ROSE-4610 file (N, C-alpha, C; in Angstrom, 1 decimal, always signed):
// ROSE-4610
residu = [M/M/M/S/S/S/T/T/T/S/S/S/S/S/S/N/N/N/R/R/R/N/N/N/K/K/K/R/R/R/K/K/K/D/D/D/L/L/L/I/I/I/G/G/G/N/N/N/V/V/V/T/T/T/S/S/S/R/R/R/M/M/M/G/G/G/D/D/D/K/K/K/S/S/S/V/V/V/K/K/K/V/V/V/T/T/T/I/I/I/P/P/P/Y/Y/Y/K/K/K/T/T/T/P/P/P/H/H/H/P/P/P/L/L/L/Y/Y/Y/H/H/H/K/K/K/V/V/V/I/I/I/N/N/N/R/R/R/K/K/K/T/T/T/V/V/V/V/V/V/H/H/H/V/V/V/H/H/H/D/D/D/E/E/E/N/N/N/N/N/N/E/E/E/A/A/A/K/K/K/V/V/V/G/G/G/D/D/D/K/K/K/V/V/V/E/E/E/I/I/I/M/M/M/E/E/E/C/C/C/R/R/R/P/P/P/L/L/L/S/S/S/R/R/R/L/L/L/K/K/K/R/R/R/W/W/W/R/R/R/I/I/I/V/V/V/R/R/R/V/V/V/I/I/I/Q/Q/Q/H/H/H/A/A/A/A/A/A/I/I/I/V/V/V/G/G/G/E/E/E/A/A/A/I/I/I/T/T/T/E/E/E/N/N/N/D/D/D/V/V/V/A/A/A/E/E/E/A/A/A/V/V/V/P/P/P/T/T/T/K/K/K/T/T/T/K/K/K/A/A/A]
num = [1/1/1/2/2/2/3/3/3/4/4/4/5/5/5/6/6/6/7/7/7/8/8/8/9/9/9/10/10/10/11/11/11/12/12/12/13/13/13/14/14/14/15/15/15/16/16/16/17/17/17/18/18/18/19/19/19/20/20/20/21/21/21/22/22/22/23/23/23/24/24/24/25/25/25/26/26/26/27/27/27/28/28/28/29/29/29/30/30/30/31/31/31/32/32/32/33/33/33/34/34/34/35/35/35/36/36/36/37/37/37/38/38/38/39/39/39/40/40/40/41/41/41/42/42/42/43/43/43/44/44/44/45/45/45/46/46/46/47/47/47/48/48/48/49/49/49/50/50/50/51/51/51/52/52/52/53/53/53/54/54/54/55/55/55/56/56/56/57/57/57/58/58/58/59/59/59/60/60/60/61/61/61/62/62/62/63/63/63/64/64/64/65/65/65/66/66/66/67/67/67/68/68/68/69/69/69/70/70/70/71/71/71/72/72/72/73/73/73/74/74/74/75/75/75/76/76/76/77/77/77/78/78/78/79/79/79/80/80/80/81/81/81/82/82/82/83/83/83/84/84/84/85/85/85/86/86/86/87/87/87/88/88/88/89/89/89/90/90/90/91/91/91/92/92/92/93/93/93/94/94/94/95/95/95/96/96/96/97/97/97/98/98/98/99/99/99/100/100/100/101/101/101/102/102/102/103/103/103/104/104/104/105/105/105/106/106/106/107/107/107/108/108/108/109/109/109]
x = [+0.7/-0.1/+0.9/+0.6/+1.3/+1.1/+2.1/+1.7/+1.0/+1.1/+0.4/-1.1/-1.8/-3.2/-3.9/-3.2/-3.9/-4.9/-5.9/-6.9/-6.9/-7.6/-7.7/-8.8/-8.7/-9.5/-10.9/-12.0/-13.3/-14.1/-15.0/-15.9/-17.0/-17.3/-18.2/-19.1/-20.5/-21.5/-22.6/-23.5/-24.7/-25.9/-26.8/-28.1/-29.3/-30.5/-31.6/-32.3/-32.7/-33.4/-34.7/-34.9/-36.1/-37.0/-36.5/-37.2/-36.5/-37.4/-36.9/-37.2/-36.5/-36.7/-36.9/-36.3/-36.5/-35.5/-35.3/-34.3/-33.0/-32.5/-31.1/-30.9/-31.8/-31.5/-32.4/-31.8/-32.5/-32.0/-32.9/-32.3/-32.1/-31.0/-30.7/-30.3/-30.9/-30.9/-29.9/-28.9/-28.0/-28.1/-28.6/-28.9/-27.6/-27.5/-26.4/-26.6/-26.1/-26.3/-25.2/-25.5/-24.5/-25.0/-24.0/-24.5/-24.8/-25.8/-25.9/-24.8/-24.3/-22.9/-23.2/-24.4/-24.6/-25.1/-26.2/-27.1/-26.6/-25.7/-25.1/-26.1/-27.5/-28.4/-28.1/-28.2/-28.0/-29.0/-28.8/-29.7/-29.7/-30.8/-30.7/-30.8/-29.8/-29.6/-29.7/-29.9/-29.7/-29.2/-28.5/-28.0/-28.7/-29.3/-29.9/-29.0/-28.6/-27.6/-28.6/-28.2/-28.7/-27.7/-28.1/-27.3/-27.6/-26.4/-26.8/-27.0/-28.0/-28.3/-28.3/-27.2/-26.8/-27.9/-28.2/-29.0/-30.5/-30.9/-32.2/-32.6/-31.8/-31.8/-32.4/-32.3/-32.8/-34.2/-34.8/-36.3/-36.5/-37.6/-37.8/-37.6/-36.9/-36.9/-35.7/-35.0/-33.7/-32.6/-31.8/-30.6/-29.4/-28.6/-27.7/-26.3/-25.3/-23.9/-23.6/-23.3/-22.9/-21.5/-21.0/-19.6/-19.4/-18.6/-18.2/-17.7/-17.9/-17.6/-17.4/-17.1/-17.0/-18.5/-18.6/-19.9/-20.6/-21.7/-22.5/-23.5/-24.0/-24.9/-24.9/-26.0/-25.9/-25.8/-26.5/-26.7/-25.9/-25.8/-25.3/-23.8/-23.3/-21.8/-21.6/-22.7/-22.6/-23.0/-22.7/-23.2/-23.4/-24.3/-24.6/-23.7/-23.1/-22.1/-22.8/-23.7/-24.6/-25.8/-26.7/-27.9/-27.7/-27.6/-27.3/-28.6/-29.7/-30.9/-32.1/-32.9/-34.0/-35.1/-36.1/-37.1/-38.3/-38.9/-40.1/-41.0/-41.8/-42.6/-43.9/-44.6/-45.8/-47.0/-47.9/-49.0/-50.0/-51.1/-52.0/-51.9/-52.1/-52.2/-53.7/-53.6/-54.7/-55.5/-56.7/-57.6/-58.3/-58.9/-59.7/-60.9/-61.6/-62.7/-62.1/-60.9/-60.4/-60.2/-59.7/-59.5/-60.7/-61.6/-62.9/-63.6/-63.5/-64.2/-63.4/-62.1/-61.4/-61.4/-61.7/-61.8/-63.1/-63.2/-64.5/-65.2/-66.3/-66.9/-68.2/-68.4/-69.5/-70.9/-71.8/-73.2/-74.2/-75.1/-76.2/-77.1/-77.4/-78.4/-79.9]
y = [-1.2/+0.0/+1.2/+2.2/+3.5/+4.4/+5.3/+6.2/+7.5/+7.7/+8.9/+8.8/+9.9/+9.9/+10.4/+10.1/+10.7/+9.6/+10.2/+9.2/+9.5/+8.5/+8.6/+9.7/+10.4/+11.4/+10.6/+11.0/+10.3/+11.4/+10.7/+11.4/+12.3/+13.4/+14.3/+14.5/+14.4/+14.6/+15.5/+16.2/+17.0/+16.4/+15.9/+15.5/+15.9/+15.4/+15.6/+14.4/+14.6/+13.5/+13.1/+11.9/+11.4/+10.5/+9.9/+9.0/+8.8/+8.6/+8.1/+6.6/+5.8/+4.4/+3.7/+4.4/+3.8/+4.6/+4.0/+4.7/+4.9/+6.3/+6.5/+6.1/+6.0/+5.8/+6.8/+7.1/+8.0/+7.5/+7.8/+7.7/+9.1/+9.3/+10.6/+10.4/+11.3/+11.3/+12.3/+12.0/+12.8/+13.1/+14.1/+14.3/+14.9/+14.4/+14.8/+15.0/+15.6/+15.7/+15.0/+14.3/+13.6/+13.8/+13.9/+13.9/+12.5/+12.5/+11.1/+11.0/+9.6/+9.4/+9.6/+9.4/+9.6/+11.0/+11.3/+12.5/+13.8/+13.6/+14.8/+15.7/+15.3/+16.0/+15.8/+16.6/+16.4/+15.7/+14.7/+13.8/+13.9/+14.0/+14.1/+12.6/+12.4/+11.2/+11.3/+10.3/+10.4/+9.1/+9.3/+8.3/+8.1/+7.1/+7.0/+6.2/+6.7/+6.0/+6.0/+5.0/+4.7/+5.5/+6.1/+7.1/+6.9/+6.8/+6.6/+8.1/+8.4/+9.7/+9.5/+9.7/+9.4/+9.9/+11.3/+12.1/+12.3/+11.5/+11.4/+12.9/+13.8/+15.3/+15.6/+14.6/+14.9/+14.7/+15.5/+15.3/+15.1/+14.6/+14.4/+15.9/+16.1/+17.4/+18.1/+17.8/+18.6/+18.3/+19.2/+19.3/+18.9/+17.8/+17.4/+17.3/+17.2/+16.8/+15.6/+14.6/+13.2/+12.9/+12.1/+11.6/+10.1/+9.5/+8.1/+7.5/+6.5/+5.9/+4.2/+3.6/+2.1/+1.5/+0.4/-0.2/-0.2/+0.3/+0.3/-0.7/-1.2/-2.2/-2.8/-3.6/-4.2/-3.4/-2.1/-1.0/+0.3/+0.5/+1.9/+1.9/+2.9/+3.1/+4.6/+5.6/+6.9/+7.4/+8.5/+9.3/+10.6/+11.2/+12.6/+13.5/+14.4/+15.4/+16.5/+17.1/+18.3/+18.3/+19.0/+19.7/+20.9/+21.1/+22.4/+23.3/+22.8/+23.5/+22.7/+23.2/+22.6/+22.7/+21.6/+21.5/+22.8/+23.3/+24.2/+23.4/+23.9/+23.4/+23.4/+22.3/+22.1/+22.3/+23.2/+23.6/+22.2/+21.9/+20.9/+20.1/+18.7/+17.8/+18.2/+17.9/+18.2/+16.8/+16.9/+15.9/+15.8/+14.7/+14.4/+15.3/+15.7/+16.6/+17.9/+18.5/+19.7/+19.9/+18.7/+18.8/+18.7/+17.9/+17.8/+19.2/+20.0/+21.2/+22.4/+22.2/+23.3/+22.9/+21.7/+21.4/+21.5/+22.4/+22.6/+21.2/+21.0/+19.7/+20.2/+19.3/+19.7/+19.3/+20.3/+20.1/+20.1/+19.2/+19.1/+20.4/+21.0/+22.1/+21.9]
z = [+0.0/+0.0/+0.0/-0.8/-0.9/+0.2/+0.6/+1.6/+1.0/-0.2/-0.7/-0.7/-0.6/-0.5/-1.8/-2.8/-4.0/-4.6/-5.0/-5.6/-6.9/-7.9/-9.2/-9.5/-10.5/-11.0/-11.2/-10.8/-10.9/-11.9/-12.5/-13.5/-12.6/-13.2/-12.6/-13.6/-13.5/-14.4/-13.8/-14.6/-14.1/-14.8/-13.9/-14.6/-13.7/-14.1/-13.5/-12.8/-11.6/-11.0/-11.7/-12.1/-12.7/-11.9/-10.8/-10.2/-8.8/-7.8/-6.4/-6.3/-6.2/-6.1/-4.7/-3.8/-2.4/-1.5/-0.4/+0.4/+0.1/-0.2/-0.5/-1.9/-3.0/-4.2/-5.1/-6.2/-7.3/-8.6/-9.6/-11.0/-11.6/-12.3/-12.8/-14.3/-15.0/-16.4/-16.9/-17.8/-18.1/-19.7/-20.1/-21.8/-22.2/-23.5/-24.4/-25.8/-26.6/-28.0/-29.0/-30.0/-30.7/-32.2/-33.2/-34.6/-35.1/-36.0/-36.7/-37.6/-37.6/-38.4/-39.8/-40.5/-41.9/-42.2/-41.7/-42.1/-41.2/-40.2/-39.4/-38.8/-38.6/-37.8/-36.4/-35.6/-34.1/-33.4/-32.8/-32.2/-30.7/-30.0/-28.5/-28.0/-27.1/-26.6/-24.8/-24.2/-22.7/-22.0/-21.0/-20.2/-18.9/-18.4/-17.0/-16.2/-15.1/-14.1/-12.7/-11.9/-10.5/-9.7/-8.8/-8.0/-6.4/-5.7/-4.3/-3.7/-2.7/-2.3/-0.8/+0.0/+1.4/+2.3/+2.0/+3.0/+2.5/+1.3/+0.9/+0.6/-0.1/-0.2/-1.5/-2.6/-3.9/-4.1/-4.7/-5.1/-6.5/-6.9/-8.6/-9.1/-10.2/-11.0/-10.5/-9.4/-9.1/-10.1/-10.2/-10.9/-10.2/-10.1/-9.3/-10.0/-9.2/-9.7/-9.1/-9.9/-9.4/-9.7/-8.8/-9.0/-9.1/-9.8/-10.1/-8.5/-8.2/-7.0/-7.2/-6.1/-6.1/-6.2/-6.6/-6.7/-5.3/-5.1/-3.9/-3.8/-4.8/-5.1/-6.5/-6.9/-8.0/-9.2/-9.1/-10.1/-9.7/-8.4/-8.2/-8.3/-9.1/-9.1/-9.1/-8.7/-8.7/-7.5/-7.0/-5.8/-6.0/-5.2/-5.5/-4.6/-5.3/-4.7/-4.0/-4.9/-4.4/-5.2/-4.7/-5.4/-6.0/-7.3/-8.0/-7.8/-8.2/-8.4/-7.9/-7.1/-6.6/-7.5/-7.8/-8.7/-8.0/-9.1/-8.6/-8.0/-6.8/-6.2/-6.9/-7.1/-7.9/-6.8/-7.1/-6.2/-6.1/-6.6/-6.5/-7.8/-7.4/-8.7/-9.3/-10.8/-11.6/-11.7/-11.5/-11.6/-12.9/-13.0/-14.4/-14.6/-13.4/-13.5/-13.9/-13.4/-13.8/-15.3/-15.9/-17.2/-18.1/-17.5/-18.3/-18.2/-17.2/-17.1/-18.1/-18.4/-19.0/-20.5/-21.0/-22.4/-22.9/-24.0/-24.5/-25.2/-25.1/-25.6/-26.6/-27.6/-28.4/-27.8/-27.8/-27.2/-28.3/-28.1/-29.1/-29.0/-30.0/-30.0/-30.4]
């Protein structure tokens, strides 16, 4: 074992929390753009990773910074470093009745 305390450089990524799976676990989506190999149109792609959230601080919609780490479970190889931006607080849930009232319908005359 070496006496120096240098760690390898670990990958840092920024993404959005898309799902809370259970205690201390979230799914983070990392969007990126890449050109099509033949047509050269820019294509939107995404990578979904399972992330360890030690303090249960990230909510769905938050923008977070994640860092690569040792395997923590079968799927989790990343951990949350910090929450960059919290999601906007949504007021009330919209029900089917609210939608039905807002949408105009045909009435027989």
